[in-house]
C-alpha positions as CSV (number, residue, x, y, z in Angstrom):
1,M,-15.0,23.0,-52.7
2,A,-15.8,19.6,-54.6
3,K,-18.8,17.8,-53.9
4,G,-17.4,14.6,-52.5
5,R,-15.0,16.5,-50.3
6,T,-17.6,18.6,-48.8
7,V,-19.8,15.8,-47.9
8,D,-17.0,13.6,-46.5
9,G,-15.8,16.6,-44.6
10,I,-19.1,17.3,-42.9
11,R,-19.4,13.6,-42.0
12,R,-15.9,13.5,-40.6
13,F,-16.7,16.7,-38.6
14,W,-20.0,15.2,-37.2
15,G,-19.2,11.6,-37.0
16,G,-22.3,9.7,-35.6
17,S,-25.2,11.7,-34.1
18,E,-24.3,10.2,-30.6
19,T,-20.6,11.7,-30.9
20,W,-21.1,15.3,-32.0
21,S,-22.1,17.9,-29.5
22,I,-25.0,20.7,-29.9
23,G,-22.2,23.4,-29.8
24,E,-20.2,21.6,-32.4
25,A,-23.1,21.3,-34.7
26,L,-24.2,24.9,-34.3
27,S,-20.6,26.2,-34.9
28,L,-20.4,24.6,-38.4
29,P,-19.6,27.6,-40.8
30,G,-22.7,28.9,-42.6
31,A,-21.0,28.9,-46.1
32,E,-20.0,25.3,-45.4
33,I,-23.6,24.3,-44.6
34,H,-24.7,26.1,-47.6
35,A,-22.3,24.2,-49.8
36,V,-23.0,20.7,-48.4
37,V,-26.9,20.9,-48.7
38,A,-26.4,22.5,-52.2
39,S,-24.4,19.7,-53.4
40,S,-26.3,16.9,-51.6
41,G,-29.0,16.3,-54.2
42,L,-31.5,16.8,-51.5
43,F,-32.6,20.2,-52.0
44,D,-35.0,20.7,-55.1
45,A,-34.7,24.5,-55.7
46,E,-37.6,24.6,-58.3
47,W,-40.0,22.5,-56.2
48,Y,-39.2,24.6,-53.2
49,A,-39.7,27.9,-54.8
50,A,-43.3,26.8,-56.3
51,R,-44.2,26.1,-52.7
52,Q,-42.6,28.9,-50.8
53,P,-43.3,32.0,-53.2
54,Q,-42.4,34.3,-50.4
55,A,-38.8,33.6,-50.9
56,A,-38.8,35.2,-54.3
57,A,-40.9,37.9,-53.0
58,R,-38.1,38.8,-50.6
59,G,-35.5,38.5,-53.2
60,M,-34.1,35.4,-51.5
61,A,-32.7,32.2,-53.3
62,P,-34.6,29.2,-52.3
63,L,-31.8,27.5,-50.5
64,D,-31.0,30.7,-48.6
65,H,-34.6,30.9,-47.5
66,Y,-34.7,27.4,-46.4
67,L,-31.5,27.5,-44.3
68,G,-32.4,31.1,-43.1
69,G,-35.4,29.9,-41.3
70,G,-37.6,28.3,-43.8
71,W,-37.3,24.8,-42.2
72,R,-38.2,26.3,-38.8
73,H,-41.5,26.9,-40.1
74,G,-42.1,23.6,-41.5
75,A,-40.9,24.0,-45.0
76,D,-39.7,20.9,-46.9
77,P,-36.5,20.6,-49.1
78,N,-38.0,18.2,-51.5
79,P,-41.2,16.0,-52.0
80,Y,-39.7,13.2,-49.8
81,F,-38.2,14.9,-46.8
82,D,-40.8,16.0,-44.2
83,T,-39.3,18.7,-42.0
84,A,-42.0,18.5,-39.3
85,W,-42.3,14.6,-39.4
86,Y,-38.6,14.2,-39.0
87,L,-38.2,16.4,-36.0
88,A,-41.3,14.9,-34.3
89,R,-39.8,11.5,-34.6
90,N,-36.2,12.4,-33.8
91,R,-36.5,14.2,-30.7
92,D,-32.6,14.5,-30.1
93,V,-32.4,16.4,-33.5
94,A,-35.3,18.8,-32.5
95,A,-33.8,19.3,-29.1
96,A,-30.3,20.1,-30.7
97,A,-32.0,22.7,-32.9
98,V,-29.9,21.5,-35.7
99,E,-31.2,21.7,-39.5
100,P,-33.0,18.5,-40.0
101,L,-31.9,17.9,-43.4
102,L,-28.2,18.5,-42.6
103,H,-28.6,16.0,-40.0
104,Y,-30.1,13.3,-42.2
105,L,-27.4,14.0,-44.8
106,A,-24.5,13.8,-42.1
107,A,-25.9,11.0,-40.0
108,G,-29.5,10.3,-40.2
109,E,-29.7,8.1,-43.1
110,R,-26.7,6.0,-42.1
111,E,-28.4,5.5,-38.6
112,G,-31.6,4.1,-40.1
113,R,-33.7,7.2,-39.8
114,A,-36.3,7.6,-42.6
115,P,-36.6,11.1,-44.1
116,S,-40.4,11.0,-44.2
117,E,-43.2,8.1,-44.2
118,R,-43.1,8.5,-48.0
119,F,-39.5,7.1,-48.3
120,D,-38.1,3.7,-47.0
121,P,-34.4,4.0,-47.0
122,A,-33.9,0.5,-45.5
123,W,-35.9,-1.2,-48.2
124,Y,-34.5,1.0,-51.1
125,G,-30.9,0.3,-50.0
126,T,-31.5,-3.5,-50.8
127,R,-32.3,-2.5,-54.4
128,H,-30.1,0.4,-55.2
129,H,-26.5,1.6,-54.4
130,A,-26.1,5.4,-53.8
131,G,-22.5,5.7,-54.5
132,P,-19.8,7.2,-52.2
133,G,-20.6,10.4,-50.5
134,R,-24.3,10.2,-51.7
135,T,-27.4,9.3,-49.8
136,L,-30.1,6.7,-51.0
137,L,-32.6,9.4,-50.9
138,A,-30.6,11.6,-53.4
139,H,-30.3,8.5,-55.8
140,F,-34.2,8.2,-55.6
141,L,-34.7,11.9,-56.2
142,A,-32.3,11.8,-59.3
143,H,-34.4,8.9,-60.8
144,R,-37.8,9.6,-59.5
145,H,-39.2,10.5,-62.8
146,S,-38.1,7.3,-64.6
147,G,-40.3,4.7,-63.4
148,L,-37.3,2.6,-62.5
149,V,-37.2,3.3,-58.9
150,S,-39.9,3.4,-56.1
151,P,-39.8,5.2,-52.7
152,L,-41.7,2.3,-50.8
153,P,-41.9,-1.3,-51.5
154,E,-45.7,-1.4,-51.9
155,F,-45.6,1.0,-54.9
156,D,-44.7,-0.4,-58.2
157,A,-43.6,2.5,-60.3
158,A,-43.3,0.6,-63.6
159,W,-46.8,-0.8,-63.2
160,Y,-48.6,2.6,-62.4
161,L,-47.0,4.1,-65.5
162,A,-48.0,1.2,-67.7
163,T,-51.5,1.3,-66.3
164,Y,-52.1,4.9,-66.2
165,A,-51.3,6.4,-69.5
166,D,-52.0,10.2,-68.6
167,V,-49.5,9.9,-65.9
168,R,-47.0,8.4,-68.2
169,E,-47.5,10.8,-71.0
170,A,-47.2,13.7,-68.4
171,R,-43.6,12.5,-67.4
172,I,-44.1,13.1,-63.7
173,D,-43.0,11.3,-60.7
174,P,-45.7,8.3,-60.6
175,A,-45.1,8.1,-56.7
176,E,-45.6,11.5,-56.0
177,H,-48.5,11.5,-58.2
178,W,-50.3,8.8,-56.4
179,L,-49.3,9.8,-52.9
180,L,-50.9,13.3,-53.6
181,F,-53.7,12.7,-56.1
182,G,-53.9,9.2,-57.5
183,F,-55.6,7.7,-54.4
184,V,-58.2,10.3,-54.2
185,E,-59.0,9.4,-57.8
186,G,-59.3,5.7,-56.9
187,R,-56.0,4.6,-58.6
188,D,-54.0,1.6,-57.1
189,P,-50.4,1.9,-56.5
190,S,-49.8,-1.8,-57.4
191,P,-51.9,-4.8,-58.4
192,A,-51.6,-5.9,-54.8
193,F,-53.1,-3.0,-53.1
194,H,-56.9,-2.0,-53.9
195,T,-57.3,1.6,-53.1
196,R,-61.0,2.0,-53.2
197,F,-61.7,-1.2,-51.1
198,Y,-59.1,0.0,-48.5
199,L,-60.8,3.4,-48.2
200,A,-64.2,1.9,-47.8
201,R,-63.1,-0.9,-45.5
202,H,-60.7,0.8,-43.1
203,L,-61.2,4.8,-43.5
204,D,-64.9,5.0,-43.9
205,G,-64.4,6.2,-47.7
206,A,-62.6,9.5,-46.6
207,T,-59.4,10.4,-48.5
208,T,-58.0,12.9,-45.9
209,R,-55.3,10.2,-45.1
210,N,-53.3,8.1,-48.0
211,P,-54.5,4.6,-47.6
212,L,-51.0,2.9,-48.1
213,L,-49.3,5.3,-45.6
214,H,-52.3,4.3,-43.1
215,W,-51.5,0.7,-43.6
216,R,-47.8,1.0,-43.3
217,E,-48.4,3.1,-40.1
218,H,-50.6,0.4,-38.4
219,R,-49.8,-2.9,-40.1
220,A,-47.8,-4.2,-37.0
221,Q,-50.7,-3.6,-34.8
222,L,-53.6,-4.4,-36.7
223,T,-54.7,-6.7,-39.6
224,L,-55.8,-4.7,-42.4
225,P,-56.7,-6.4,-45.5
226,V,-55.6,-4.5,-48.6
227,M,-57.6,-6.4,-51.1
228,P,-61.2,-7.8,-51.5
229,D,-61.4,-11.5,-50.5
230,P,-63.1,-13.4,-53.3
231,A,-64.1,-16.1,-50.7
232,L,-66.2,-13.7,-48.8
233,P,-69.6,-12.5,-49.9
234,G,-70.2,-8.8,-50.9
235,V,-73.0,-6.7,-49.9
236,H,-75.1,-7.4,-52.9
237,D,-74.5,-11.3,-52.5
238,E,-75.9,-10.8,-49.0
239,V,-78.8,-9.0,-50.0
240,R,-79.8,-11.5,-52.5
241,R,-79.2,-14.4,-50.0
242,F,-81.5,-12.9,-47.4
243,T,-84.3,-11.9,-49.6
244,A,-84.4,-15.2,-51.4
245,R,-87.4,-17.1,-51.2
246,G,-87.3,-19.8,-48.2
247,P,-88.7,-23.2,-48.3
248,D,-91.8,-22.2,-46.8
249,F,-92.6,-19.5,-49.1
250,E,-96.3,-19.6,-50.4
251,E,-97.0,-18.4,-54.1
252,P,-99.8,-15.8,-53.9
253,T,-103.0,-17.3,-55.7
254,A,-105.5,-14.6,-57.1
255,L,-109.2,-15.0,-56.0
256,P,-111.8,-15.8,-58.7
257,L,-113.3,-12.6,-60.3
258,G,-116.2,-11.4,-57.8
259,M,-115.3,-13.4,-55.0
260,R,-114.7,-11.6,-51.8
261,P,-111.9,-12.5,-49.4
262,A,-112.6,-14.2,-46.1
263,A,-109.9,-12.3,-44.3
264,K,-109.3,-8.6,-43.9
265,A,-105.9,-7.2,-44.0
266,L,-105.1,-4.7,-41.5
267,A,-102.2,-2.2,-41.7
268,F,-101.1,-0.1,-38.5
269,D,-98.1,1.5,-36.9
270,L,-96.4,0.0,-34.1
271,P,-96.5,2.4,-31.1
272,Q,-93.5,4.1,-29.9
273,F,-93.0,3.9,-26.2
274,H,-91.0,6.4,-24.0
275,P,-90.3,6.7,-20.5
276,L,-92.5,9.2,-18.6
277,A,-90.6,12.2,-17.3
């Protein structure tokens, strides 16, 4: 079955997610589901196999393992589709017990549903055209190592590769590198986002949460600066200001040799008062 024909066929079968029933979705032939997902550009077999070694141990092809139940255990088909995240935010899909990647391919992206917090299809669609029978996510996955596409508006792939030569020379996906490792190393996703500042200011320096994803999650509710404000004093500036000599500061004068001081300096500890039991 041809790729375009397969994708168009599944879309005609489902229509929109508000029109197909659970029974219709579950009655789709398994062979056709396999063909649709395999030709979609959304399943990265090599990436999946590296993260699900039990598939090879059982003698299963990566896609067979994923469709055969891997997704039910939270396995992801590619770095930018988060199975658990998609089901948690799309309760109708979870309630229908439909394989989430297939839902995204047939209806999810068209309905404005994101595949994960790491890819913004609405923004991406303003800059790239997927082509007939293809998804925006598939377009990104096909070009993600080039440095010419970014999954999020705040990540500048070209700048990242130009700034960090080791990533450029490794010929890896710059966005995936920063989302997983780069921010932990203190690297910035663009000139407009200061990773170390954001981590220290809003996340107590912890790297358990990606700072850019944290900002995107909370930006509508909170004002979270992403860059230091040069107009505001830093910690060292404040220390210097409050330890500077004031207008009443008196320079110490040494007593003449042999002269005894008229005052005696006493040093004592302040007592600690505690309530009596």
